[in-house]
Backbone as a ProteinNet text record, in pm:
[ID]
protein_1_A
[PRIMARY]
MKKIPLSLPDLYLIENEVFKDSRGSLSEVYKDEQVYDTLGFKNVLELEVVSVNGVLRGLHYQLDPYAQAKIVRVVNGKILDIVVDIRKSSKTFGKWCSYVLGDESRHQLYIPRGFAHGYYTIEDNTKIIYKLDNIYDKSSYRGIRYDDESLDIDWCLKDDPIMSEQDLALPKLSKAEVFE
[TERTIARY]
-1313.2	-1207.1	-1208.3	-1025	-1003.9	-919.8	-963.6	-858.2	-782	-655.5	-528.1	-521.8	-521.5	-464.8	-311.2	-260.6	-82.7	-101.5	50.7	88	20.8	-20.4	-90.3	-234.2	-301.3	-473.8	-510	-644.4	-684.2	-702.8	-558.6	-432.1	-448.8	-513.8	-483.7	-450.5	-376.5	-358.1	-488.6	-513.2	-609.9	-616.5	-661.6	-594.3	-758.3	-737.8	-889.8	-781.9	-944.4	-905.9	-858.1	-771.1	-770.1	-750.9	-830.6	-883.2	-757.7	-699.5	-622.8	-640	-601.4	-595	-505.6	-553.3	-442.3	-401.3	-493.2	-524.4	-452	-435.7	-387.7	-474.1	-504.2	-560.9	-651.7	-758.6	-854.1	-872.9	-914.8	-917.9	-1038.4	-1095.9	-1195.4	-1148.6	-1084	-973.8	-1054.3	-1144.3	-1223.9	-1390.9	-1476.1	-1671.4	-1662.8	-1734.8	-1794.4	-1830.6	-1929	-2027	-2004.1	-1864.8	-1799.5	-1723.1	-1651.8	-1503.2	-1564.8	-1720.6	-1779.8	-1823.6	-1869.8	-1901.1	-1799.4	-1682.3	-1581.3	-1480.1	-1476.6	-1390.2	-1483	-1603	-1643.4	-1602.1	-1528	-1454.2	-1533	-1568.6	-1577	-1537.2	-1543.7	-1403.1	-1447.1	-1351.8	-1427.6	-1347.3	-1203.5	-1067	-1017.9	-934.5	-849.4	-736.2	-613.7	-476.4	-395.3	-331	-221	-83.3	-10.5	118.7	266.1	344.2	427.2	582.4	663.1	780.4	923.9	1006.1	1131.7	1213.3	1300.4	1356.6	1382.1	1381.2	1505.9	1399.4	1267.1	1215	1126.3	1171.4	1083.8	956.8	859.5	730.1	684.2	634.2	647.2	706.7	632.4	504.6	405.7	318	195.4	61.3	-57.9	-153	-228.7	-383.4	-416	-524.6	-572	-618.7	-739.9	-855.3	-959	-987.2	-1121.6	-1255.6	-1208.5	-1044.8	-1064.7	-944.3	-934.8	-871.7	-902.4	-796	-823.9	-769.8	-850.6	-812.3	-803.3	-702.9	-681.3	-624.8	-675.5	-659.2	-521	-378.1	-289.8	-268.7	-254.9	-216.5	-119	-44.2	78.6	35.7	23.7	0.6	128.4	210.2	332.1	459.7	586.6	683.3	644.4	716.6	756.3	776.9	742.9	716.8	760.4	823	855.5	723.6	674.1	523.7	554.1	549.3	567.7	420.3	375.9	271.6	255.6	262.1	279.8	166.5	159.7	63.2	72.1	-32	-12.4	-135.4	-205	-322	-239.7	-243.4	-190.3	-272	-409.5	-461.3	-457.7	-380.6	-367.1	-262.2	-236.7	-142.3	-31.2	-33.6	88.9	120.2	86.4	121	277.5	302.7	494.7	505.2	434.7	494.5	463.9	564.8	511.4	546.6	506	464.9	519.2	587.2	633.5	571.8	514.6	489.4	561.9	606.8	673.4	523	452.6	379	452.3	344	415.4	281.4	345.1	251.6	231.7	328.5	299.8	218	216.9	144.6	9.7	11	-140.1	-205.2	-142.2	-203.5	-234.3	-329.4	-343.4	-341.9	-301.8	-303.3	-409.8	-465.7	-573.3	-500.5	-505.2	-411.2	-563	-601.1	-739.9	-703.6	-745.1	-737.9	-650	-619.7	-477.4	-359.3	-303.7	-177.4	-96.7	-1.7	51.1	114	183.1	178.4	312.8	414.5	496.5	563.1	611.7	683.5	817.6	889.4	1018.4	985.3	1039.1	1027.1	1130.3	1124.5	1187	1297.4	1177.7	1195	1136.4	1177	1183.4	1016.4	977.9	885.7	778.2	739.7	661.2	519.6	406.7	289.1	152.8	149.4	62.7	-81.8	-165.1	-319.2	-353.3	-357.6	-456.5	-616.3	-657	-826.9	-828.1	-879.7	-885.8	-1054.2	-1091	-1230.9	-1292.1	-1205.7	-1180.3	-1111.9	-1155.2	-1098.6	-925.2	-896.9	-739.6	-800.4	-703.8	-739.8	-600.8	-582.8	-390.4	-366.4	-502.5	-472	-483.5	-501.7	-540.6	-398.1	-330.8	-241.8	-115.4	-34.9	69.9	162.4	258	358	458.4	513.5	644	761.8	883.7	1001.4	1053.1	1086.5	1098.4	1207.6	1294.6	1420.8	1463.1	1301	1276.3	1355.4	1437.7	1513.3	1407.5	1299.1	1225.2	1174.6	1141.2	1040.3	1143	1262.7	1355.2	1328.5	1253.3	1229.8	1359.4	1293.7	1411.4	1350	1385.8	1353.3	1441	1515	1601.2	1659.1	1732.1	1732.7	1869.6	1932.4	2093.9	2094.4	2079	2120.4	2085	2110.4	2049.3	1909	1778.3	1663	1627.7	1544.6	1511.5	1399.1	1386.7	1315.1	1281.5	1137.1	1048.3	1175.3	1158.7	1238	1101.2	944.7	861.1	874.4	897.6	869	1076.6	1121.5	1285.3	1278.9	1145.4	1119.4	1014.7	1014.2	876.9	913.8	859.1	903.9	878.3	963.8	936.5	842.6	817.4	667.1	654.7	759.3	721.7	699.8	693.5	681.5	549.3	525.6	363	262.6	131.4	27.8	-30.4	-76.2	-162.8	-285.4	-328.6	-469.4	-502.7	-589.1	-614	-600.7
356.1	276.1	114.4	82.9	-22.5	-63.6	-173.4	-290	-382.3	-399.2	-447.8	-547.7	-702.9	-761.6	-787.2	-794	-781.8	-910.1	-970.8	-1161.5	-1205.2	-1116.4	-1208.5	-1180.2	-1240.6	-1280	-1117.6	-1116.6	-971.2	-847	-810.8	-724.6	-639.7	-509	-473	-339.1	-269.7	-177.1	-108.2	-12.5	55.5	220.7	207.4	330.6	358.8	479.3	576.3	625.5	664.5	740.2	878.3	979.7	1066.1	1156.2	1288.2	1350.5	1458.6	1466.5	1594.8	1683.1	1788.5	1890.8	1987.6	2189	2256.5	2304.2	2283.7	2322.2	2294.3	2178.5	2025.8	1857.8	1845.8	1759.2	1713.3	1623.3	1612.9	1449.8	1416.6	1224.1	1216.6	1160.1	1141.5	990.6	1053.3	921.8	826.7	877.8	819.3	877.4	739.7	736.7	612.9	691.7	594.7	462.9	502.3	389.7	279.6	386.3	295.2	205.5	246.7	173.2	57	85	-32.3	-102.5	-88.6	-204.4	-275.9	-206.7	-320.3	-371.6	-320.7	-378.3	-383.6	-371.6	-371.5	-303.7	-211.9	-96.1	3.6	3.8	191.7	269.6	382.1	476.3	493.9	488.2	537	637	641.3	709.7	731.2	871.8	919.8	964.5	918.9	1010.2	1046.1	1146.8	1174.6	1186.5	1175.2	1112	1174.5	1264.6	1344.3	1259.9	1260.3	1215.5	1227.6	1285.4	1278.3	1206.7	1209.5	1093.5	1001.6	850.8	741.3	711.3	737.4	724.4	555.2	494.5	331.5	310.8	317.6	260.5	139.5	85.2	-77	-129.6	-267.9	-305.3	-350.7	-285.9	-218.2	-279	-338.8	-354.6	-377.6	-414.8	-393	-574.1	-610.1	-722.3	-705.2	-832.4	-829.3	-796.2	-690.1	-674.3	-531.5	-477.2	-325.3	-331.7	-464.8	-511.4	-411.7	-394.4	-258.7	-295.6	-233.6	-276.2	-125.2	-81.6	54.8	82.9	192.3	208.5	320.8	290.6	396.9	458.9	616.2	669.3	794	842	926.4	1055.9	1149.7	1274.2	1373.6	1348.9	1414.7	1319.4	1301.1	1230.5	1067.5	995.5	858.5	748.2	638.2	522.7	366.5	274.2	163.8	121.3	52.3	20.5	-140.9	-187	-354	-377.1	-518.9	-558.8	-710.5	-765	-931.9	-963.7	-1111.7	-1174.3	-1258.2	-1186.3	-1226.3	-1311.4	-1429	-1455.2	-1683.9	-1686.6	-1811.1	-1910.1	-1891.9	-2022.7	-1989	-1862.2	-1837.7	-1913.8	-1981.4	-2066.6	-1933	-1804.3	-1710.7	-1640.8	-1696.6	-1680.9	-1636.9	-1535	-1490	-1412.2	-1467.3	-1388	-1217.5	-1137	-1016	-970.8	-855.8	-779.2	-641.5	-581.7	-446.5	-396.6	-280.4	-159.8	-37.2	47.1	191.6	216.9	318.8	445.3	584.6	645.6	794.7	903.1	1006.8	1144.4	1159.1	1064.5	1093.7	965.7	873.5	760.8	753.6	810.8	816.2	709.7	598.8	475.4	467.3	373.2	345.4	198.2	166.1	27.6	28.8	-127.8	-178.8	-234.4	-253.3	-356.2	-375.5	-533.7	-615.7	-651.6	-660.3	-724.2	-829.1	-838.9	-957.1	-930.9	-807.4	-810.8	-701.1	-726.8	-611.4	-496.4	-362.1	-284.2	-186.3	-173.4	-84.4	-29.8	93.9	191.8	227.1	263.8	356.9	445.1	547.7	685.5	719.6	705.4	724.1	877	983	1121.9	1235.6	1315.5	1411.9	1464.3	1503.4	1565.7	1503.9	1379.6	1264	1259.1	1261.6	1284.6	1182.1	1103.7	960.2	1026.1	970.2	961.5	806.3	783.1	631	639.1	577.4	560.2	439	427.6	278.5	285.8	108	129.4	80.5	101.7	71.1	201.3	211	304.1	278.7	344.4	332	277	153	94.3	67.7	124.9	99.7	-13.6	-99.8	-215.7	-332.8	-331.7	-383.1	-356.9	-263.8	-226	-318.5	-396.1	-484.9	-431.1	-498.2	-476.3	-587	-607.7	-738.2	-675.6	-657.7	-612.6	-616	-495.9	-478.3	-561.4	-621.1	-661.9	-854.3	-926	-1056.2	-1112	-1183.5	-1274.5	-1380.5	-1413.5	-1525	-1455.1	-1359.3	-1239.2	-1252.6	-1185.8	-1179.7	-1042	-981.5	-826.3	-770.8	-717.9	-599.7	-456.2	-413.9	-264.6	-185.2	-192.6	-137.4	-9.5	-50.2	78.4	109.2	226.7	293	344.8	345.6	356.7	329	354.7	336.8	398.6	354.2	411.6	464.2	612.4	661.1	584.8	540.1	459.6	491.4	507.4	506.9	384.3	448.2	347.5	231.2	278.2	153.9	44	113.2	33.9	-123.6	-21.1	-105	-198.4	-233.3	-305.9	-397.9	-367.1	-479	-609.5	-718.7	-860.6	-903.6	-1017.7	-1109.5	-1160.6	-1219.7	-1309.1	-1380.1	-1524.9	-1629.5	-1593	-1453.2	-1420.9	-1332.9	-1291.3	-1204.3	-1215.5	-1174.3	-1225.3	-1202.4	-1319.3	-1286.2	-1294.5	-1306.2	-1347.9	-1547.2	-1576.9	-1735	-1814.6
-1504.3	-1402	-1458.4	-1466.1	-1514.9	-1387.1	-1359.5	-1243.2	-1323.8	-1292.2	-1361.8	-1258.5	-1256	-1174.9	-1165.5	-1030.4	-1002.5	-990.3	-952.1	-910.6	-770.6	-677.5	-587.2	-613.6	-550.5	-532.6	-529.3	-554.3	-521.5	-463.6	-567.1	-562.4	-661.1	-716.9	-837.1	-813.6	-958	-1011.8	-1062.7	-1025.1	-1082.9	-1176.2	-1297	-1366.3	-1442.1	-1406.9	-1420.9	-1553.6	-1638.5	-1767.1	-1741.4	-1817	-1801.9	-1922.3	-1916.3	-2082.9	-2042.3	-2166	-2176.7	-2314	-2228	-2380	-2341.7	-2426.6	-2421	-2295.4	-2185.5	-2058.4	-1952.2	-1986	-1890.3	-1920	-1749.7	-1738.7	-1645.1	-1656.1	-1603.6	-1517.2	-1434.9	-1400.8	-1297.9	-1334.6	-1218	-1093.6	-1031.7	-945.1	-832.1	-751.5	-678.9	-679.7	-716.4	-747.6	-614.1	-531.5	-440.6	-465.1	-546.5	-618.2	-724.2	-796.7	-894.1	-839.9	-728.5	-664.5	-579	-525	-448.1	-526.6	-632.5	-759.6	-777	-786.7	-870.9	-792.9	-655.4	-581.7	-439.5	-406	-257.9	-171.9	-183.6	-103.6	-93.8	75.9	96.5	193.3	119.8	192.9	342.2	452.4	624.6	639.9	567.3	640.6	546.7	527.8	438.5	520.5	463.9	514.1	411.4	459.4	376.9	472.9	389.5	423.9	348.2	359.3	297	396.1	245.1	291.9	251.5	307.6	216.4	137.4	75.3	2.1	97.8	95.1	132.8	248	269.1	396.8	396.1	460.4	427.9	553.7	507.6	614.6	589.4	708.9	707.4	733.4	732.2	672.5	809	729.1	824	804.8	920.7	869.2	1006.1	989.3	1132.3	1128.5	1259.5	1252.4	1232.2	1233.5	1282	1408.8	1449.4	1374.6	1323.2	1308.7	1241.9	1129	1075.7	926.9	841.8	742	696.8	494.4	462.3	275.2	211.6	134.2	106.8	-17.3	-53.4	-175.9	-194	-254.3	-200.2	-337.3	-352.6	-485.2	-408.7	-484.6	-511.4	-587.6	-508.5	-590.2	-651	-499.9	-555.5	-547.8	-611.4	-591.1	-633.8	-602.3	-627.8	-488	-459.1	-433.1	-485.9	-417.4	-424.3	-337.6	-370	-301.9	-276.1	-166.4	-153.2	-71.5	-140.8	-80.1	-63.1	116.1	153.6	166.6	117.8	173.9	324.4	413	529.9	583.1	473.3	465.8	497.2	625.8	628.2	548.7	529.8	406.3	276	248.2	137.3	63.3	-81.4	-161.8	-164.7	-152.2	-166.1	-28.1	109.2	214.6	176.5	223.9	266.3	97.9	2.7	-100.6	-116.8	-190.5	-202.8	-330	-393.2	-512	-481	-555.6	-556.1	-709	-688.5	-783.7	-790.6	-846.5	-836.5	-862.7	-760.1	-799.2	-785.2	-908.8	-890.2	-952.7	-974.3	-965	-1094.9	-1214.7	-1362.3	-1402.3	-1325.4	-1388.4	-1337.2	-1229	-1201.8	-1148.5	-1145.3	-1091.8	-929.3	-915.8	-749.1	-763.2	-627.9	-581.1	-481.4	-521.5	-433.2	-363.4	-211.7	-126.9	-43.4	-52.4	39.1	172.4	274.3	363.2	356.8	448.4	479.2	433.7	381.8	349.7	431.1	442.7	495	377	423.8	326.6	424.9	291.6	314.2	171.5	211	71.5	117.3	5.4	-10.9	-111.2	-10.9	-128.5	-194.4	-352.5	-437	-458.7	-420.1	-432.7	-338.7	-306.5	-213	-184.2	-110.8	-118	-120.8	-95.9	-156.4	-93.1	-151	-92.3	-110.6	5.2	-50.6	11.8	-67.8	2.9	-22.2	121.8	141.3	169.7	61.3	116.8	200	313.9	395	443.8	439.6	452.5	574.8	685.6	830.2	929.2	1059.3	1109.2	1202.4	1209.4	1288.8	1445.5	1463.9	1593.3	1617.2	1749.1	1782.9	1848	1896.5	1931	1844.3	1756.2	1611.3	1542.2	1566.5	1453.2	1456.2	1349.4	1328.3	1265.4	1257.6	1116.8	1140.1	1056.1	995.7	955.7	1036.1	981.8	802	779.7	665.1	563.8	659.2	581.2	671.7	711.6	737.1	592.5	648.4	545.8	454.8	553.2	483.6	373.3	408.4	298.1	158.5	173.4	68.2	-25.6	60.8	-57.9	-112.3	-195	-264.1	-290.8	-181.7	-160.4	-239.8	-332.4	-427.3	-342.7	-235.3	-143.1	-157.5	-163.8	-223.2	-92.7	16.7	139.8	263.7	373.6	469.7	490.4	484.5	517.8	636.9	580.4	761	783.9	910.7	930.6	1086.2	1162.5	1286	1381.3	1504	1588.5	1646.2	1587.3	1590.7	1465.9	1346.4	1225.5	1211.5	1309.8	1342.2	1450.2	1514.8	1650.3	1588.4	1490.3	1431.1	1453.3	1444.6	1440.7	1293.6	1298.7	1180.2	1147	991.7	1001.9	1096.4	1057.1	1181.6	1343.2	1360.3	1493.6	1516.4	1374.6	1399.7	1419.2	1444.4	1426	1311	1248.3	1115.2	1093.7	965	958.5	927	954.1	932.2	725.5
[MASK]
++++++++++++++++++++++++++++++++++++++++++++++++++++++++++++++++++++++++++++++++++++++++++++++++++++++++++++++++++++++++++++++++++++++++++++++++++++++++++++++++++++++++++++++++++++

């Protein structure tokens, strides 16, 4: 397992070794001890999300004491993944990073606590696996509006995205509860 730093602090791309032969390929995608030793991450919950092309989800996060770090992996399809630093004490508060994750690259994205996360599906039938280090708690669940002008995120949208009413009602960063 190789961790590759991205443009925001503590945010990493995870690259696993892939073994290929005439039958296909094999890759060890998650090993508790190795991931804990490398990232300090302990898996508590795993979610699977399937979306059609053009879906935008986010930007989501949970506040303490149920804040969550996550490891995101695309097992089918492709997404533009967006991560925003929402730690007020951070030098990169309000800055964002994007990365295309897909089933061909086999990369995973490690997102620490204190970041909002969202994505836009680029292909139909996109399947995403999330590993989370804390349980879901409805009272701690928060989000930030995807089109907040202060963030100026380039979602590379081709058409109006398919979104939930809940995500469309999220506040802008200036009105959102965030991390200190």
